C-alpha positions in Angstrom: 0.0 -0.1 0.1 1.5 3.2 -1.1 0.1 5.2 2.0 1.8 2.8 4.2 5.3 3.2 2.8 5.0 7.0 2.8 4.2 6.6 6.7 7.0 4.2 7.2 9.7 6.4 5.5 9.6 8.2 8.9 8.2 11.2 7.7 5.6 11.3 10.6 6.0 11.1 14.3 3.9 8.7 16.5 1.4 11.3 17.1 1.0 12.0 13.4 0.6 8.3 12.7 -2.1 7.9 15.3 -4.1 11.0 14.0 -3.7 9.7 10.3 -5.0 6.2 11.5 -8.0 7.7 13.4 -8.7 9.9 10.4 -8.7 6.9 7.9 -10.7 4.7 10.2 -13.4 7.5 10.7 -13.7 8.3 6.9 -13.9 4.6 5.9 -16.7 4.0 8.3 -18.6 6.8 6.4 -17.7 5.2 3.1 -17.6 1.7 3.3 -21.2 1.0 2.9 -21.3 2.8 -0.3 -18.5 1.3 -2.1 -19.2 -2.0 -3.8 -17.4 -5.1 -2.2 -15.2 -5.9 -5.0 -13.7 -2.2 -5.0 -13.3 -2.0 -1.3 -9.6 -2.8 -1.0 -8.6 -0.4 -3.9 -11.1 2.2 -2.5 -9.4 2.0 1.1 -6.0 2.3 -0.5 -7.1 5.5 -2.3 -8.6 6.8 0.8 -5.3 6.2 2.8 -3.3 8.0 0.1 -5.9 11.0 0.5 -5.6 10.8 4.2 -1.7 10.7 4.2 -1.4 13.6 1.7 -3.8 15.8 3.1 -2.5 15.0 6.7 1.3 15.7 5.5 0.3 19.4 4.6 -2.2 20.4 7.1 -2.6 20.8 10.8 -5.9 19.3 10.8 -7.1 17.1 13.8 -8.2 13.4 13.0 -11.9 14.5 12.8 -11.4 17.4 10.5 -8.9 15.4 8.4 -11.5 12.4 8.0 -14.0 15.1 6.8 -11.6 16.5 4.2 -10.5 12.9 3.2 -14.4 11.9 2.6 -14.9 15.0 0.5 -11.9 14.6 -1.6 -12.3 10.8 -1.9 -16.1 11.4 -3.2 -14.9 14.1 -5.6 -11.9 11.8 -7.0 -14.5 9.0 -7.5 -17.1 11.2 -9.2 -14.4 12.6 -11.6 -13.3 9.1 -12.3 -16.6 7.8 -13.0 -17.7 10.6 -15.3 -14.7 9.6 -17.5 -16.1 6.0 -17.9 
């Protein structure tokens, strides 16, 4: 998973890792039911990448970061689906 490799490079301190993990879990809870079963692994990886990217450039807490991640994820998916 790309997001995991980014986190493991040491770019984040332990508090950041906890914040990112909490944001990912909160965001995924909001999205999981709307993602078809066959797409869940890829969708969760995409969401994790969004969380890590947004978390890397912001001072948002986990709840705020989850909100941003959900909006961004949905926007990306909507744009991707319109291309199909």
